[in-house]
matplotlib code that plots the C-alpha trace (Angstrom):
import matplotlib.pyplot as plt

x = [0.0, 1.4, 1.4, 0.4, -3.1, -5.7, -5.6, -9.1, -7.9, -4.8, -6.7, -9.1, -6.2, -4.4, -7.4, -8.4, -4.9, -4.5, -7.8, -6.8, -3.5, -4.7, -7.1, -5.7, -8.4, -6.4, -5.1, -8.6, -9.9, -7.1, -7.7, -11.4, -10.5, -8.0, -10.6, -13.0, -10.3, -9.4, -13.0, -13.3, -10.2, -11.8, -9.0, -11.6, -15.1, -17.7, -19.6, -16.3, -15.4, -18.6, -18.5, -14.9, -15.6, -18.6, -16.9, -13.4, -14.1, -14.6, -17.3, -14.7, -13.2, -16.6, -16.7, -13.5, -15.2, -18.2, -16.0, -14.2, -17.2, -16.1, -15.2, -18.3, -20.5, -18.9, -19.1, -22.8, -23.8, -22.0, -23.6, -27.2, -27.3, -25.8, -25.6, -29.2, -28.5, -26.8, -28.9, -31.2, -28.2, -26.3, -29.3, -29.8, -26.1, -26.3, -29.6, -28.0, -24.9, -27.0, -29.1, -26.6, -23.6, -22.6, -20.6, -22.3, -19.8, -20.6, -24.3, -23.5, -21.1, -23.5, -26.5, -24.5, -23.9, -27.4, -29.0, -26.8, -27.9, -31.5, -31.4, -29.0, -31.4, -34.5, -34.7, -38.2, -39.6, -42.9, -41.5, -43.8, -40.9, -40.2, -36.7, -34.3, -33.5, -30.4, -32.0, -35.1, -33.0, -30.9, -34.1, -35.6, -32.6, -33.0, -36.7, -36.2, -33.3, -35.3, -38.2, -36.0, -34.2, -37.5, -37.6, -34.0, -33.9, -36.4, -34.6, -34.8, -31.1, -31.2, -33.7, -31.6, -28.6, -30.6, -31.7, -28.1, -26.9, -29.7, -28.8, -25.1, -25.6, -28.3, -30.9, -34.7, -35.6, -39.3, -39.3, -37.5, -40.0, -42.9, -41.6, -40.7, -44.2, -45.8, -43.5, -44.3, -48.1, -48.8, -47.7, -50.1, -52.5, -54.7, -58.4, -61.0, -62.2, -65.5, -63.9, -61.8, -64.8, -65.3, -61.6, -60.6, -60.6, -57.4, -55.5, -54.4, -51.1, -51.0, -51.2, -48.2, -44.8, -42.5, -39.9, -42.5, -44.4, -41.1, -40.3, -43.8, -43.7, -40.3, -41.6, -44.6, -42.4, -40.0, -42.8, -44.8, -48.6, -49.4, -47.5, -48.6, -52.3, -51.6, -49.9, -52.5, -55.3, -53.3, -52.6, -56.1, -57.5, -55.2, -56.2, -54.1, -54.2, -52.9, -55.5, -53.8, -50.6, -52.4, -54.4, -51.3, -49.7, -52.8, -52.5, -48.9, -49.6, -52.2, -49.8, -47.0, -48.0, -51.1, -50.6, -51.1, -54.4, -55.6, -54.5, -56.2, -59.6, -59.2, -58.3, -61.5, -63.7, -62.3, -62.9, -66.5, -67.2, -66.0, -68.0, -71.2, -70.9, -70.0, -72.1, -69.0, -69.6, -66.0, -64.8, -67.5, -66.3, -62.7, -63.8, -65.6, -62.6, -60.2, -62.5, -63.0, -59.3, -58.7, -61.4, -59.9, -56.7, -58.6, -60.5, -57.3, -56.1, -59.3, -63.1, -64.9, -66.7, -70.1, -69.0, -67.4, -70.5, -72.7, -70.4, -70.4, -73.9, -75.9, -77.9, -75.0, -74.4, -71.4, -73.4, -72.8, -76.4, -77.6, -79.9, -82.3, -79.9, -76.9, -79.1, -80.5, -77.1, -75.8, -78.7, -78.4, -74.7, -75.2, -78.0, -75.7, -73.1, -75.4, -74.0, -70.4, -70.7, -69.6, -72.0, -70.4, -70.9, -74.5, -75.1, -73.5, -75.8, -78.8, -77.8, -76.6, -78.7, -78.1, -79.8, -83.5, -84.3, -87.8, -89.9, -86.9, -87.6, -88.8, -85.5, -83.7, -86.3, -86.3, -82.5, -82.7, -85.2, -82.9, -79.9, -81.7, -82.8, -79.2, -77.8, -80.4, -79.4, -75.7, -76.4, -78.3, -75.4, -73.0, -75.2, -75.5, -71.7, -71.1, -73.6, -71.8, -68.5]
y = [0.0, 3.3, 6.2, 8.4, 6.9, 9.0, 8.8, 7.2, 4.4, 3.9, 3.7, 1.1, -1.0, -0.8, -2.0, -4.8, -6.2, -6.0, -7.7, -10.5, -11.0, -11.6, -13.4, -12.0, -10.4, -7.3, -6.6, -6.8, -4.5, -2.1, -2.2, -1.4, 1.5, 2.8, 2.5, 4.6, 7.2, 7.2, 7.7, 10.6, 12.2, 11.6, 9.2, 6.5, 6.7, 5.8, 3.3, 1.6, 1.3, -0.5, -2.7, -3.9, -4.7, -6.9, -8.5, -9.2, -10.2, -13.9, -15.5, -16.9, -13.5, -11.9, -12.9, -10.9, -7.7, -8.1, -9.5, -6.1, -4.0, -0.6, -1.7, -3.8, -0.9, 1.4, -1.2, -2.1, 1.5, 2.6, -0.1, 0.2, 4.0, 4.8, 1.9, 2.1, 0.3, -2.6, -2.7, -5.6, -7.8, -6.8, -7.4, -10.9, -11.6, -10.7, -12.7, -15.8, -15.4, -15.3, -18.3, -20.7, -20.3, -23.3, -21.1, -19.4, -16.6, -15.3, -14.7, -13.2, -10.7, -9.6, -9.5, -7.4, -4.7, -4.9, -4.5, -1.5, 0.1, -0.7, 1.1, 3.8, 6.6, 5.8, 3.8, 2.6, 0.9, 2.6, 6.1, 8.4, 9.3, 5.7, 4.3, 6.0, 4.2, 2.5, 1.4, 0.2, -1.8, -3.4, -4.2, -5.8, -8.0, -9.3, -9.9, -11.8, -13.9, -14.9, -16.1, -17.9, -19.6, -21.3, -23.0, -24.1, -25.6, -27.0, -25.1, -21.2, -20.4, -16.7, -15.6, -17.2, -15.2, -12.0, -12.5, -13.0, -9.9, -7.7, -8.6, -8.1, -4.6, -3.5, -3.2, -3.5, -7.1, -6.4, -3.7, -6.0, -8.8, -6.4, -5.6, -9.3, -10.4, -7.8, -8.8, -12.5, -12.2, -9.0, -10.5, -11.5, -13.3, -10.7, -11.1, -9.6, -11.3, -12.3, -14.1, -16.0, -17.5, -20.0, -21.1, -21.2, -25.0, -24.8, -23.2, -25.3, -25.9, -29.4, -27.7, -25.4, -26.5, -27.4, -24.7, -21.9, -23.2, -23.3, -19.7, -18.4, -20.3, -18.8, -15.3, -15.9, -17.1, -14.1, -11.6, -12.8, -13.1, -9.4, -8.2, -11.2, -10.3, -6.6, -7.2, -9.6, -7.1, -4.3, -6.3, -7.7, -4.2, -3.0, -2.6, -5.5, -8.7, -12.1, -14.0, -17.3, -16.0, -14.3, -17.4, -19.6, -17.3, -17.6, -21.4, -21.3, -18.8, -20.9, -23.8, -21.8, -21.3, -21.1, -17.4, -17.0, -18.8, -16.6, -13.5, -14.9, -15.1, -11.6, -10.3, -11.8, -10.5, -7.0, -7.1, -8.3, -5.5, -2.9, -4.6, -4.6, -1.1, 0.4, -2.0, -2.8, -5.9, -6.2, -6.5, -9.1, -11.2, -11.0, -12.2, -15.1, -16.0, -15.9, -18.0, -20.6, -20.8, -21.5, -24.1, -25.9, -26.6, -28.9, -28.7, -29.2, -25.8, -23.7, -24.3, -25.6, -23.0, -24.1, -23.9, -20.5, -19.1, -20.4, -18.8, -15.3, -15.1, -17.7, -17.7, -17.7, -14.8, -13.8, -13.4, -10.2, -10.1, -7.5, -5.3, -5.5, -3.3, -5.7, -8.7, -7.1, -6.3, -9.8, -11.5, -9.1, -10.0, -13.7, -13.6, -11.8, -14.5, -17.5, -18.2, -18.0, -19.9, -23.6, -26.3, -26.8, -23.1, -23.0, -26.1, -24.3, -21.3, -23.6, -25.7, -22.8, -19.8, -16.3, -15.4, -14.6, -11.3, -10.2, -9.3, -10.4, -14.1, -13.7, -12.3, -15.4, -17.8, -16.2, -16.7, -20.3, -21.1, -19.6, -21.4, -24.7, -24.2, -23.4, -26.4, -28.7, -27.3, -27.9, -31.5, -32.2, -30.8, -33.1, -36.1, -35.3, -34.9, -38.2, -40.0, -38.7, -40.1]
z = [0.0, -1.1, 1.3, -1.6, -1.3, 0.5, 4.4, 4.2, 1.9, 3.9, 7.2, 5.8, 4.5, 7.8, 9.8, 7.5, 7.5, 11.3, 11.8, 9.4, 11.1, 14.7, 16.9, 20.1, 22.2, 23.2, 19.7, 18.2, 20.9, 20.2, 16.5, 17.0, 19.3, 16.7, 14.0, 16.0, 16.5, 12.8, 12.0, 14.4, 12.8, 9.4, 8.3, 7.6, 6.3, 8.9, 6.7, 5.8, 9.4, 10.2, 7.1, 7.6, 11.3, 10.3, 7.3, 8.8, 12.4, 12.5, 14.6, 16.9, 17.5, 18.0, 21.6, 22.4, 21.3, 23.6, 26.5, 26.4, 27.4, 26.1, 22.6, 22.3, 23.4, 20.9, 18.1, 18.5, 19.2, 15.9, 13.9, 15.2, 15.3, 11.9, 9.5, 8.3, 5.0, 6.9, 10.0, 9.0, 8.1, 11.2, 13.5, 12.0, 12.6, 16.3, 16.7, 15.0, 17.2, 20.3, 19.5, 17.8, 20.0, 22.0, 24.3, 27.3, 27.2, 23.7, 24.3, 27.8, 26.3, 23.5, 25.9, 28.4, 25.7, 24.2, 27.6, 28.4, 25.2, 25.8, 29.1, 28.0, 27.4, 29.5, 32.7, 31.9, 28.8, 29.3, 29.3, 27.3, 24.9, 24.2, 23.4, 21.0, 17.8, 19.0, 22.3, 20.4, 17.9, 20.7, 22.5, 19.4, 18.9, 22.5, 22.0, 18.8, 20.2, 23.2, 21.1, 18.5, 21.4, 22.3, 18.9, 19.0, 22.5, 24.9, 27.7, 27.4, 27.7, 26.6, 29.2, 31.9, 30.8, 30.6, 34.2, 35.3, 33.4, 34.6, 38.2, 37.4, 35.9, 38.3, 35.5, 36.1, 35.2, 35.7, 33.0, 30.6, 31.4, 30.8, 27.3, 26.6, 27.5, 25.3, 22.5, 22.8, 23.0, 20.9, 17.6, 14.7, 14.3, 15.9, 16.6, 19.0, 22.2, 20.7, 17.8, 20.2, 21.9, 19.1, 18.9, 22.6, 22.6, 20.5, 23.4, 26.5, 28.2, 26.5, 23.1, 23.6, 22.4, 25.2, 24.7, 24.6, 27.6, 29.6, 28.5, 29.4, 32.8, 33.5, 32.7, 35.0, 37.8, 37.5, 37.3, 40.2, 40.3, 40.7, 37.7, 35.6, 35.9, 35.6, 32.3, 31.1, 31.7, 30.1, 27.0, 26.7, 26.6, 23.8, 20.2, 18.8, 20.8, 19.9, 22.0, 21.3, 22.8, 25.7, 26.7, 26.4, 29.0, 31.2, 31.0, 32.0, 34.8, 36.6, 36.7, 38.1, 41.7, 43.9, 44.3, 40.6, 40.8, 43.6, 41.7, 38.6, 40.4, 41.7, 38.3, 36.7, 39.5, 39.2, 35.4, 36.0, 38.5, 36.0, 33.2, 35.2, 36.6, 33.2, 31.1, 29.1, 27.0, 25.9, 29.5, 30.2, 27.2, 28.4, 31.8, 30.3, 28.1, 31.1, 33.4, 30.6, 30.1, 33.7, 33.7, 30.7, 32.7, 35.1, 38.4, 40.4, 39.0, 38.6, 39.0, 36.0, 33.9, 35.2, 38.9, 38.3, 36.5, 39.4, 42.0, 40.5, 38.9, 40.7, 43.9, 46.3, 48.7, 46.7, 43.5, 41.5, 40.4, 42.8, 40.6, 37.7, 35.7, 36.1, 35.4, 32.2, 31.0, 31.6, 29.9, 26.9, 26.5, 26.9, 24.3, 21.9, 22.4, 21.9, 18.4, 19.6, 22.8, 22.7, 23.9, 27.3, 28.1, 27.0, 29.1, 32.1, 31.6, 31.5, 34.5, 36.6, 35.4, 36.7, 40.0, 39.4, 41.0, 41.9, 38.8, 36.5, 36.1, 32.6, 31.5, 32.7, 31.4, 28.0, 27.7, 28.9, 26.1, 23.5, 24.9, 24.9, 21.3, 20.2, 22.1, 20.4, 17.0, 17.7, 18.8, 15.6, 13.5, 15.4, 14.7, 11.0, 10.8, 12.5, 10.2, 7.1, 8.3]

ax = plt.figure().add_subplot(projection="3d")
ax.plot(x, y, z, "-o")
ax.set_aspect("equal")
plt.show()
C-alpha cells in the first residue's frame, strides 16, 4: 500500500490487515479502538469502518469484542445507530450469534452490551418518549433472540442469561419482562375477544410447544402473580391482541404457583365488576374468556366454567347479580353471544342460570329457552356430521 493513497484508503487498508493477522483479544480490541479514533479524525469513512468490522471479524473473534465491554459498546452503538443500510443484516447476525452459539460466554457478552444500550437513554420501557432508535434496535434483537431460542432448544437459555446480566448490571428485570411479554403475545395473528370464543378449545397448556411453555412459565415465575395479571389485563384491553398467545400465557400462569391462581380469580372479579358497573360488553367477554381458560386446565387448578359461573352469577351470597340493571345487561350480553358460545358453556348457563331477582324471572327464562334451542341445534349438527362419516 502506497502512502500516496488517501488517508481514508490507507486507514481502511491498515485496519483490514491488522484484523486479518490476529485473533488476540487485546489486539482486536485495540484495532477497533484505533478504528473509531481514525473515523473521528476523518481518516476513515464511517460506513467503511462498520463494514470492515462486520466482514473481517470472525465468529470466533466476535466474543472478544463483547467481552471487552467498552469496545463492544462502541461497536454495536455505531452499527445500530448509523448503518441504516446494513442494520437488518447486522441485527440478524447478532440474533443468530446469540441463539446458535454453543458457548455461554458469547451470548452473555453480547447481551451485556445490548441491555446496556436498551437502558441507556431511558430507565423505563414505558417512558412516554419511548426508546431512542439505538436502544429500540438493541431491544428488538434481544426480544427476537429470546423467542428464537425457544424454537432451537427445549430449555430457554437466553432468558436465563438476561436475568443474570440484569442482576449483574443492576438493571430492572421487571421492566424487561414487561416488554418481553408484550413482544411475545402481541404479535399476529390478531383477533378480537368475541372471535376467540369459538376457537378457545385450540389453546391449552398441553397444546403449547415445550420450549414456549417453559419460557412463558419462566416469565410468569419471575414476574410474580401481581405483575402477571396486571400485564394480562393491560394487553387484553389494547387494540391489537394475539389472543392465542395471551391465553397460552394464562394457562402457564395458573400452573406456576397457587398465588397465581388466587391473583387470577381476583383479576377476573375486578374485570367483571368494571364490566357490570359500566355495562361494558368487551370486558365481560374478556372475563368469560379468562374464566373458561382457567377451567380448561382442570378442576385441580381452577373451577370448571359451570362452577365458576354459578359462584359469580348464581344464587349464592357472593353473586354479583344485585340489581335489575346488572341482570338485564348480563342477559343481553349472553343472548348476543349464543351463536359463539360452545355447547359446554350453553349447558352451564342452562344448568346454573343467573340469579332470578324479583320481577326479573322472565329475563332469565327467555334466555334459557334460546340457549336450549341453540344447544339442540348444535347437537343435531353433530349427529349429522357423525352419520356422514
